[in-house]
N, CA, C and O atoms as a GROMACS GRO file, in nm:
protein
  468
    1UNK      N    1  -2.279   0.203  -0.428
    1UNK     CA    2  -2.363   0.282  -0.342
    1UNK      C    3  -2.341   0.430  -0.368
    1UNK      O    4  -2.432   0.511  -0.346
    2UNK      N    5  -2.222   0.467  -0.414
    2UNK     CA    6  -2.191   0.608  -0.437
    2UNK      C    7  -2.273   0.665  -0.552
    2UNK      O    8  -2.288   0.787  -0.564
    3UNK      N    9  -2.326   0.579  -0.636
    3UNK     CA   10  -2.405   0.621  -0.752
    3UNK      C   11  -2.520   0.712  -0.711
    3UNK      O   12  -2.557   0.803  -0.786
    4UNK      N   13  -2.575   0.688  -0.594
    4UNK     CA   14  -2.692   0.763  -0.550
    4UNK      C   15  -2.657   0.895  -0.483
    4UNK      O   16  -2.743   0.983  -0.473
    5UNK      N   17  -2.533   0.911  -0.439
    5UNK     CA   18  -2.494   1.032  -0.368
    5UNK      C   19  -2.482   1.150  -0.463
    5UNK      O   20  -2.412   1.142  -0.565
    6UNK      N   21  -2.549   1.259  -0.431
    6UNK     CA   22  -2.539   1.380  -0.512
    6UNK      C   23  -2.604   1.371  -0.647
    6UNK      O   24  -2.605   1.468  -0.722
    7UNK      N   25  -2.660   1.255  -0.680
    7UNK     CA   26  -2.731   1.234  -0.806
    7UNK      C   27  -2.646   1.265  -0.929
    7UNK      O   28  -2.701   1.298  -1.035
    8UNK      N   29  -2.512   1.256  -0.918
    8UNK     CA   30  -2.431   1.282  -1.036
    8UNK      C   31  -2.401   1.156  -1.115
    8UNK      O   32  -2.360   1.165  -1.231
    9UNK      N   33  -2.421   1.037  -1.057
    9UNK     CA   34  -2.399   0.913  -1.130
    9UNK      C   35  -2.484   0.902  -1.255
    9UNK      O   36  -2.431   0.875  -1.363
   10UNK      N   37  -2.616   0.924  -1.243
   10UNK     CA   38  -2.701   0.915  -1.362
   10UNK      C   39  -2.663   1.018  -1.469
   10UNK      O   40  -2.672   0.990  -1.588
   11UNK      N   41  -2.619   1.136  -1.427
   11UNK     CA   42  -2.579   1.240  -1.522
   11UNK      C   43  -2.456   1.197  -1.601
   11UNK      O   44  -2.448   1.219  -1.722
   12UNK      N   45  -2.360   1.137  -1.532
   12UNK     CA   46  -2.237   1.092  -1.598
   12UNK      C   47  -2.268   0.981  -1.698
   12UNK      O   48  -2.219   0.984  -1.811
   13UNK      N   49  -2.349   0.884  -1.657
   13UNK     CA   50  -2.384   0.773  -1.746
   13UNK      C   51  -2.458   0.825  -1.869
   13UNK      O   52  -2.428   0.784  -1.981
   14UNK      N   53  -2.553   0.915  -1.848
   14UNK     CA   54  -2.631   0.968  -1.960
   14UNK      C   55  -2.543   1.046  -2.058
   14UNK      O   56  -2.556   1.028  -2.179
   15UNK      N   57  -2.455   1.130  -2.007
   15UNK     CA   58  -2.367   1.208  -2.095
   15UNK      C   59  -2.273   1.117  -2.174
   15UNK      O   60  -2.253   1.138  -2.294
   16UNK      N   61  -2.216   1.018  -2.107
   16UNK     CA   62  -2.127   0.924  -2.177
   16UNK      C   63  -2.202   0.849  -2.286
   16UNK      O   64  -2.151   0.827  -2.396
   17UNK      N   65  -2.325   0.809  -2.255
   17UNK     CA   66  -2.406   0.736  -2.353
   17UNK      C   67  -2.437   0.826  -2.473
   17UNK      O   68  -2.429   0.782  -2.588
   18UNK      N   69  -2.472   0.954  -2.447
   18UNK     CA   70  -2.502   1.049  -2.556
   18UNK      C   71  -2.381   1.067  -2.647
   18UNK      O   72  -2.395   1.082  -2.768
   19UNK      N   73  -2.262   1.066  -2.589
   19UNK     CA   74  -2.140   1.088  -2.666
   19UNK      C   75  -2.085   0.959  -2.728
   19UNK      O   76  -1.985   0.961  -2.800
   20UNK      N   77  -2.151   0.848  -2.700
   20UNK     CA   78  -2.106   0.720  -2.754
   20UNK      C   79  -1.980   0.668  -2.687
   20UNK      O   80  -1.909   0.585  -2.743
   21UNK      N   81  -1.953   0.717  -2.567
   21UNK     CA   82  -1.833   0.675  -2.494
   21UNK      C   83  -1.861   0.546  -2.417
   21UNK      O   84  -1.973   0.520  -2.375
   22UNK      N   85  -1.758   0.467  -2.401
   22UNK     CA   86  -1.769   0.346  -2.320
   22UNK      C   87  -1.794   0.386  -2.175
   22UNK      O   88  -1.745   0.490  -2.130
   23UNK      N   89  -1.868   0.304  -2.103
   23UNK     CA   90  -1.899   0.330  -1.963
   23UNK      C   91  -1.844   0.216  -1.879
   23UNK      O   92  -1.899   0.106  -1.879
   24UNK      N   93  -1.737   0.243  -1.808
   24UNK     CA   94  -1.673   0.145  -1.724
   24UNK      C   95  -1.719   0.166  -1.580
   24UNK      O   96  -1.695   0.272  -1.522
   25UNK      N   97  -1.784   0.068  -1.523
   25UNK     CA   98  -1.836   0.079  -1.387
   25UNK      C   99  -1.726   0.037  -1.288
   25UNK      O  100  -1.683  -0.078  -1.286
   26UNK      N  101  -1.684   0.133  -1.209
   26UNK     CA  102  -1.584   0.108  -1.106
   26UNK      C  103  -1.651   0.110  -0.969
   26UNK      O  104  -1.750   0.181  -0.948
   27UNK      N  105  -1.599   0.033  -0.879
   27UNK     CA  106  -1.645   0.031  -0.740
   27UNK      C  107  -1.791  -0.013  -0.724
   27UNK      O  108  -1.862   0.036  -0.637
   28UNK      N  109  -1.835  -0.105  -0.808
   28UNK     CA  110  -1.971  -0.158  -0.795
   28UNK      C  111  -1.989  -0.231  -0.663
   28UNK      O  112  -2.100  -0.241  -0.612
   29UNK      N  113  -1.880  -0.283  -0.608
   29UNK     CA  114  -1.887  -0.356  -0.481
   29UNK      C  115  -1.832  -0.273  -0.366
   29UNK      O  116  -1.792  -0.327  -0.263
   30UNK      N  117  -1.830  -0.141  -0.384
   30UNK     CA  118  -1.784  -0.052  -0.277
   30UNK      C  119  -1.904  -0.004  -0.196
   30UNK      O  120  -2.008   0.029  -0.252
   31UNK      N  121  -1.887  -0.002  -0.065
   31UNK     CA  122  -1.997   0.040   0.022
   31UNK      C  123  -1.981   0.185   0.065
   31UNK      O  124  -2.074   0.264   0.050
   32UNK      N  125  -1.865   0.221   0.118
   32UNK     CA  126  -1.848   0.354   0.175
   32UNK      C  127  -1.701   0.390   0.186
   32UNK      O  128  -1.612   0.308   0.166
   33UNK      N  129  -1.678   0.515   0.217
   33UNK     CA  130  -1.544   0.564   0.244
   33UNK      C  131  -1.501   0.511   0.382
   33UNK      O  132  -1.582   0.504   0.474
   34UNK      N  133  -1.376   0.473   0.393
   34UNK     CA  134  -1.324   0.434   0.524
   34UNK      C  135  -1.300   0.560   0.608
   34UNK      O  136  -1.253   0.660   0.555
   35UNK      N  137  -1.332   0.555   0.736
   35UNK     CA  138  -1.304   0.671   0.820
   35UNK      C  139  -1.155   0.704   0.822
   35UNK      O  140  -1.117   0.820   0.832
   36UNK      N  141  -1.071   0.600   0.813
   36UNK     CA  142  -0.925   0.618   0.810
   36UNK      C  143  -0.872   0.524   0.702
   36UNK      O  144  -0.873   0.402   0.720
   37UNK      N  145  -0.824   0.579   0.591
   37UNK     CA  146  -0.776   0.495   0.480
   37UNK      C  147  -0.655   0.412   0.516
   37UNK      O  148  -0.621   0.318   0.444
   38UNK      N  149  -0.590   0.443   0.626
   38UNK     CA  150  -0.475   0.365   0.669
   38UNK      C  151  -0.517   0.239   0.745
   38UNK      O  152  -0.435   0.151   0.769
   39UNK      N  153  -0.643   0.231   0.782
   39UNK     CA  154  -0.696   0.114   0.853
   39UNK      C  155  -0.794   0.044   0.758
   39UNK      O  156  -0.909   0.085   0.744
   40UNK      N  157  -0.745  -0.059   0.691
   40UNK     CA  158  -0.824  -0.129   0.589
   40UNK      C  159  -0.870  -0.266   0.637
   40UNK      O  160  -0.798  -0.336   0.709
   41UNK      N  161  -0.989  -0.302   0.597
   41UNK     CA  162  -1.038  -0.437   0.626
   41UNK      C  163  -0.991  -0.536   0.521
   41UNK      O  164  -0.984  -0.656   0.547
   42UNK      N  165  -0.960  -0.487   0.402
   42UNK     CA  166  -0.910  -0.568   0.292
   42UNK      C  167  -0.792  -0.492   0.230
   42UNK      O  168  -0.806  -0.376   0.191
   43UNK      N  169  -0.678  -0.558   0.223
   43UNK     CA  170  -0.554  -0.491   0.182
   43UNK      C  171  -0.566  -0.413   0.051
   43UNK      O  172  -0.510  -0.304   0.040
   44UNK      N  173  -0.636  -0.467  -0.046
   44UNK     CA  174  -0.643  -0.404  -0.178
   44UNK      C  175  -0.761  -0.309  -0.195
   44UNK      O  176  -0.787  -0.263  -0.306
   45UNK      N  177  -0.831  -0.280  -0.088
   45UNK     CA  178  -0.948  -0.191  -0.096
   45UNK      C  179  -0.924  -0.068  -0.009
   45UNK      O  180  -0.914  -0.079   0.113
   46UNK      N  181  -0.915   0.048  -0.071
   46UNK     CA  182  -0.896   0.174   0.003
   46UNK      C  183  -1.030   0.233   0.049
   46UNK      O  184  -1.036   0.345   0.098
   47UNK      N  185  -1.135   0.156   0.031
   47UNK     CA  186  -1.271   0.194   0.068
   47UNK      C  187  -1.329   0.076   0.147
   47UNK      O  188  -1.268  -0.031   0.153
   48UNK      N  189  -1.446   0.096   0.206
   48UNK     CA  190  -1.513  -0.016   0.273
   48UNK      C  191  -1.589  -0.095   0.167
   48UNK      O  192  -1.684  -0.044   0.108
   49UNK      N  193  -1.548  -0.219   0.142
   49UNK     CA  194  -1.617  -0.298   0.041
   49UNK      C  195  -1.747  -0.358   0.094
   49UNK      O  196  -1.767  -0.370   0.215
   50UNK      N  197  -1.832  -0.396   0.003
   50UNK     CA  198  -1.953  -0.472   0.040
   50UNK      C  199  -1.908  -0.616   0.061
   50UNK      O  200  -1.854  -0.679  -0.030
   51UNK      N  201  -1.929  -0.666   0.180
   51UNK     CA  202  -1.890  -0.804   0.212
   51UNK      C  203  -2.011  -0.896   0.228
   51UNK      O  204  -1.998  -1.019   0.226
   52UNK      N  205  -2.128  -0.836   0.245
   52UNK     CA  206  -2.251  -0.914   0.255
   52UNK      C  207  -2.293  -0.959   0.115
   52UNK      O  208  -2.313  -0.876   0.026
   53UNK      N  209  -2.306  -1.090   0.096
   53UNK     CA  210  -2.336  -1.145  -0.037
   53UNK      C  211  -2.468  -1.093  -0.094
   53UNK      O  212  -2.475  -1.063  -0.214
   54UNK      N  213  -2.572  -1.083  -0.012
   54UNK     CA  214  -2.701  -1.036  -0.062
   54UNK      C  215  -2.693  -0.890  -0.106
   54UNK      O  216  -2.747  -0.853  -0.210
   55UNK      N  217  -2.625  -0.808  -0.025
   55UNK     CA  218  -2.610  -0.667  -0.062
   55UNK      C  219  -2.523  -0.653  -0.186
   55UNK      O  220  -2.551  -0.570  -0.273
   56UNK      N  221  -2.417  -0.734  -0.195
   56UNK     CA  222  -2.333  -0.728  -0.315
   56UNK      C  223  -2.414  -0.769  -0.437
   56UNK      O  224  -2.399  -0.710  -0.544
   57UNK      N  225  -2.498  -0.869  -0.422
   57UNK     CA  226  -2.580  -0.911  -0.534
   57UNK      C  227  -2.668  -0.796  -0.584
   57UNK      O  228  -2.678  -0.772  -0.704
   58UNK      N  229  -2.731  -0.725  -0.490
   58UNK     CA  230  -2.813  -0.610  -0.530
   58UNK      C  231  -2.729  -0.503  -0.599
   58UNK      O  232  -2.768  -0.449  -0.702
   59UNK      N  233  -2.613  -0.472  -0.540
   59UNK     CA  234  -2.528  -0.367  -0.596
   59UNK      C  235  -2.478  -0.404  -0.736
   59UNK      O  236  -2.476  -0.320  -0.826
   60UNK      N  237  -2.438  -0.528  -0.753
   60UNK     CA  238  -2.387  -0.572  -0.884
   60UNK      C  239  -2.502  -0.580  -0.985
   60UNK      O  240  -2.485  -0.542  -1.101
   61UNK      N  241  -2.617  -0.628  -0.942
   61UNK     CA  242  -2.732  -0.633  -1.033
   61UNK      C  243  -2.775  -0.493  -1.074
   61UNK      O  244  -2.814  -0.470  -1.188
   62UNK      N  245  -2.768  -0.399  -0.979
   62UNK     CA  246  -2.797  -0.260  -1.013
   62UNK      C  247  -2.699  -0.211  -1.119
   62UNK      O  248  -2.739  -0.154  -1.221
   63UNK      N  249  -2.571  -0.232  -1.095
   63UNK     CA  250  -2.467  -0.187  -1.187
   63UNK      C  251  -2.486  -0.248  -1.326
   63UNK      O  252  -2.481  -0.177  -1.426
   64UNK      N  253  -2.508  -0.378  -1.331
   64UNK     CA  254  -2.523  -0.445  -1.460
   64UNK      C  255  -2.655  -0.412  -1.529
   64UNK      O  256  -2.672  -0.440  -1.648
   65UNK      N  257  -2.748  -0.352  -1.456
   65UNK     CA  258  -2.875  -0.308  -1.516
   65UNK      C  259  -2.864  -0.170  -1.580
   65UNK      O  260  -2.958  -0.125  -1.646
   66UNK      N  261  -2.750  -0.104  -1.561
   66UNK     CA  262  -2.727   0.028  -1.620
   66UNK      C  263  -2.668   0.011  -1.761
   66UNK      O  264  -2.618  -0.097  -1.794
   67UNK      N  265  -2.675   0.115  -1.844
   67UNK     CA  266  -2.616   0.106  -1.978
   67UNK      C  267  -2.464   0.122  -1.973
   67UNK      O  268  -2.410   0.225  -2.012
   68UNK      N  269  -2.397   0.017  -1.923
   68UNK     CA  270  -2.251   0.022  -1.910
   68UNK      C  271  -2.186  -0.072  -2.011
   68UNK      O  272  -2.251  -0.159  -2.068
   69UNK      N  273  -2.058  -0.051  -2.030
   69UNK     CA  274  -1.981  -0.136  -2.119
   69UNK      C  275  -1.923  -0.254  -2.042
   69UNK      O  276  -1.925  -0.368  -2.091
   70UNK      N  277  -1.872  -0.228  -1.922
   70UNK     CA  278  -1.812  -0.333  -1.840
   70UNK      C  279  -1.810  -0.288  -1.694
   70UNK      O  280  -1.816  -0.168  -1.664
   71UNK      N  281  -1.801  -0.385  -1.603
   71UNK     CA  282  -1.788  -0.358  -1.460
   71UNK      C  283  -1.660  -0.423  -1.411
   71UNK      O  284  -1.629  -0.537  -1.446
   72UNK      N  285  -1.585  -0.350  -1.330
   72UNK     CA  286  -1.457  -0.398  -1.278
   72UNK      C  287  -1.478  -0.450  -1.136
   72UNK      O  288  -1.529  -0.377  -1.051
   73UNK      N  289  -1.438  -0.575  -1.110
   73UNK     CA  290  -1.452  -0.629  -0.975
   73UNK      C  291  -1.346  -0.572  -0.881
   73UNK      O  292  -1.247  -0.514  -0.926
   74UNK      N  293  -1.366  -0.589  -0.749
   74UNK     CA  294  -1.266  -0.542  -0.653
   74UNK      C  295  -1.133  -0.615  -0.668
   74UNK      O  296  -1.127  -0.724  -0.725
   75UNK      N  297  -1.026  -0.554  -0.618
   75UNK     CA  298  -0.894  -0.614  -0.626
   75UNK      C  299  -0.871  -0.728  -0.528
   75UNK      O  300  -0.783  -0.812  -0.549
   76UNK      N  301  -0.950  -0.733  -0.422
   76UNK     CA  302  -0.937  -0.840  -0.324
   76UNK      C  303  -0.985  -0.972  -0.387
   76UNK      O  304  -1.096  -0.977  -0.440
   77UNK      N  305  -0.903  -1.077  -0.382
   77UNK     CA  306  -0.940  -1.203  -0.449
   77UNK      C  307  -1.074  -1.262  -0.404
   77UNK      O  308  -1.152  -1.308  -0.488
   78UNK      N  309  -1.102  -1.261  -0.274
   78UNK     CA  310  -1.229  -1.318  -0.227
   78UNK      C  311  -1.348  -1.235  -0.275
   78UNK      O  312  -1.449  -1.291  -0.318
   79UNK      N  313  -1.335  -1.102  -0.270
   79UNK     CA  314  -1.444  -1.016  -0.317
   79UNK      C  315  -1.457  -1.023  -0.469
   79UNK      O  316  -1.567  -1.013  -0.522
   80UNK      N  317  -1.345  -1.040  -0.538
   80UNK     CA  318  -1.347  -1.055  -0.684
   80UNK      C  319  -1.431  -1.178  -0.720
   80UNK      O  320  -1.518  -1.172  -0.807
   81UNK      N  321  -1.402  -1.289  -0.652
   81UNK     CA  322  -1.477  -1.413  -0.679
   81UNK      C  323  -1.625  -1.396  -0.648
   81UNK      O  324  -1.711  -1.442  -0.724
   82UNK      N  325  -1.656  -1.331  -0.534
   82UNK     CA  326  -1.796  -1.312  -0.497
   82UNK      C  327  -1.867  -1.228  -0.602
   82UNK      O  328  -1.980  -1.260  -0.641
   83UNK      N  329  -1.803  -1.121  -0.649
   83UNK     CA  330  -1.867  -1.036  -0.750
   83UNK      C  331  -1.886  -1.114  -0.880
   83UNK      O  332  -1.990  -1.101  -0.946
   84UNK      N  333  -1.787  -1.194  -0.918
   84UNK     CA  334  -1.801  -1.275  -1.039
   84UNK      C  335  -1.916  -1.374  -1.026
   84UNK      O  336  -1.991  -1.397  -1.121
   85UNK      N  337  -1.930  -1.433  -0.910
   85UNK     CA  338  -2.039  -1.530  -0.888
   85UNK      C  339  -2.176  -1.463  -0.892
   85UNK      O  340  -2.267  -1.511  -0.959
   86UNK      N  341  -2.192  -1.351  -0.820
   86UNK     CA  342  -2.324  -1.287  -0.820
   86UNK      C  343  -2.353  -1.226  -0.956
   86UNK      O  344  -2.468  -1.221  -0.999
   87UNK      N  345  -2.250  -1.179  -1.025
   87UNK     CA  346  -2.269  -1.126  -1.160
   87UNK      C  347  -2.306  -1.234  -1.259
   87UNK      O  348  -2.379  -1.209  -1.355
   88UNK      N  349  -2.254  -1.354  -1.236
   88UNK     CA  350  -2.286  -1.466  -1.324
   88UNK      C  351  -2.430  -1.511  -1.314
   88UNK      O  352  -2.481  -1.580  -1.402
   89UNK      N  353  -2.496  -1.472  -1.206
   89UNK     CA  354  -2.637  -1.506  -1.185
   89UNK      C  355  -2.726  -1.384  -1.208
   89UNK      O  356  -2.830  -1.370  -1.144
   90UNK      N  357  -2.685  -1.298  -1.297
   90UNK     CA  358  -2.751  -1.170  -1.319
   90UNK      C  359  -2.897  -1.184  -1.361
   90UNK      O  360  -2.933  -1.262  -1.448
   91UNK      N  361  -2.980  -1.104  -1.295
   91UNK     CA  362  -3.116  -1.075  -1.339
   91UNK      C  363  -3.133  -0.925  -1.319
   91UNK      O  364  -3.078  -0.870  -1.223
   92UNK      N  365  -3.207  -0.857  -1.404
   92UNK     CA  366  -3.224  -0.712  -1.389
   92UNK      C  367  -3.282  -0.677  -1.251
   92UNK      O  368  -3.365  -0.749  -1.197
   93UNK      N  369  -3.236  -0.567  -1.198
   93UNK     CA  370  -3.282  -0.523  -1.067
   93UNK      C  371  -3.422  -0.462  -1.078
   93UNK      O  372  -3.458  -0.405  -1.180
   94UNK      N  373  -3.499  -0.475  -0.971
   94UNK     CA  374  -3.635  -0.421  -0.969
   94UNK      C  375  -3.635  -0.283  -0.900
   94UNK      O  376  -3.539  -0.247  -0.832
   95UNK      N  377  -3.742  -0.209  -0.918
   95UNK     CA  378  -3.755  -0.078  -0.853
   95UNK      C  379  -3.755  -0.093  -0.701
   95UNK      O  380  -3.696  -0.010  -0.632
   96UNK      N  381  -3.818  -0.196  -0.649
   96UNK     CA  382  -3.819  -0.218  -0.504
   96UNK      C  383  -3.678  -0.244  -0.451
   96UNK      O  384  -3.642  -0.198  -0.343
   97UNK      N  385  -3.599  -0.318  -0.527
   97UNK     CA  386  -3.462  -0.346  -0.486
   97UNK      C  387  -3.375  -0.220  -0.492
   97UNK      O  388  -3.285  -0.203  -0.410
   98UNK      N  389  -3.401  -0.134  -0.588
   98UNK     CA  390  -3.328  -0.007  -0.596
   98UNK      C  391  -3.356   0.076  -0.471
   98UNK      O  392  -3.267   0.142  -0.419
   99UNK      N  393  -3.479   0.073  -0.424
   99UNK     CA  394  -3.514   0.148  -0.302
   99UNK      C  395  -3.438   0.092  -0.181
   99UNK      O  396  -3.399   0.168  -0.092
  100UNK      N  397  -3.416  -0.038  -0.177
  100UNK     CA  398  -3.336  -0.098  -0.070
  100UNK      C  399  -3.194  -0.043  -0.075
  100UNK      O  400  -3.138  -0.007   0.028
  101UNK      N  401  -3.136  -0.036  -0.194
  101UNK     CA  402  -3.000   0.018  -0.208
  101UNK      C  403  -2.994   0.166  -0.169
  101UNK      O  404  -2.900   0.208  -0.102
  102UNK      N  405  -3.093   0.243  -0.209
  102UNK     CA  406  -3.095   0.385  -0.173
  102UNK      C  407  -3.101   0.403  -0.022
  102UNK      O  408  -3.033   0.489   0.034
  103UNK      N  409  -3.182   0.323   0.044
  103UNK     CA  410  -3.192   0.329   0.190
  103UNK      C  411  -3.058   0.293   0.254
  103UNK      O  412  -3.013   0.360   0.346
  104UNK      N  413  -2.996   0.188   0.205
  104UNK     CA  414  -2.866   0.145   0.257
  104UNK      C  415  -2.760   0.255   0.234
  104UNK      O  416  -2.678   0.280   0.322
  105UNK      N  417  -2.762   0.319   0.120
  105UNK     CA  418  -2.663   0.421   0.086
  105UNK      C  419  -2.671   0.544   0.177
  105UNK      O  420  -2.571   0.612   0.199
  106UNK      N  421  -2.789   0.573   0.228
  106UNK     CA  422  -2.806   0.691   0.314
  106UNK      C  423  -2.720   0.688   0.438
  106UNK      O  424  -2.682   0.792   0.491
  107UNK      N  425  -2.688   0.569   0.488
  107UNK     CA  426  -2.609   0.558   0.610
  107UNK      C  427  -2.459   0.551   0.585
  107UNK      O  428  -2.381   0.535   0.679
  108UNK      N  429  -2.417   0.562   0.460
  108UNK     CA  430  -2.276   0.550   0.425
  108UNK      C  431  -2.209   0.685   0.402
  108UNK      O  432  -2.274   0.783   0.365
  109UNK      N  433  -2.078   0.689   0.425
  109UNK     CA  434  -1.999   0.804   0.388
  109UNK      C  435  -1.961   0.785   0.242
  109UNK      O  436  -1.895   0.686   0.209
  110UNK      N  437  -2.001   0.876   0.152
  110UNK     CA  438  -1.970   0.857   0.009
  110UNK      C  439  -1.820   0.843  -0.016
  110UNK      O  440  -1.739   0.905   0.051
  111UNK      N  441  -1.786   0.760  -0.113
  111UNK     CA  442  -1.647   0.742  -0.152
  111UNK      C  443  -1.599   0.863  -0.231
  111UNK      O  444  -1.490   0.915  -0.208
  112UNK      N  445  -1.680   0.905  -0.324
  112UNK     CA  446  -1.649   1.021  -0.407
  112UNK      C  447  -1.750   1.130  -0.376
  112UNK      O  448  -1.871   1.103  -0.369
  113UNK      N  449  -1.703   1.249  -0.359
  113UNK     CA  450  -1.792   1.361  -0.328
  113UNK      C  451  -1.790   1.457  -0.445
  113UNK      O  452  -1.684   1.502  -0.488
  114UNK      N  453  -1.908   1.487  -0.496
  114UNK     CA  454  -1.922   1.581  -0.607
  114UNK      C  455  -1.900   1.722  -0.553
  114UNK      O  456  -1.968   1.763  -0.459
  115UNK      N  457  -1.807   1.795  -0.613
  115UNK     CA  458  -1.784   1.931  -0.563
  115UNK      C  459  -1.907   2.019  -0.584
  115UNK      O  460  -1.980   2.002  -0.682
  116UNK      N  461  -1.928   2.109  -0.495
  116UNK     CA  462  -2.043   2.201  -0.506
  116UNK      C  463  -2.033   2.279  -0.636
  116UNK      O  464  -1.926   2.326  -0.675
  117UNK      N  465  -2.145   2.291  -0.702
  117UNK     CA  466  -2.145   2.360  -0.833
  117UNK      C  467  -2.139   2.509  -0.814
  117UNK      O  468  -2.138   2.584  -0.913
   0.00000   0.00000   0.00000
């Protein structure tokens, strides 16, 4: 979901692709920043993970539809399995589905914040 915040995700992917660098997708199943990182819903996630299977499917399909080299699943075993399962059923994401993700992302606190230029 952080990919849409500040519009720096597409810039990073494009620059890496131009330079022939590998593109490792991290936090594809991350939803938002936790209000308090000391209060976690999943021990191995310092962020709020996507736990809804349909939303995770959209997020993972979006990620796998980008020009990436690999995507890293979450450290939580249950979320790891869910991401592997939805990724195993990959179909390219549609423009309408991307709009659903953008709408969902608007209500989240970004995990990574791009510093003001």
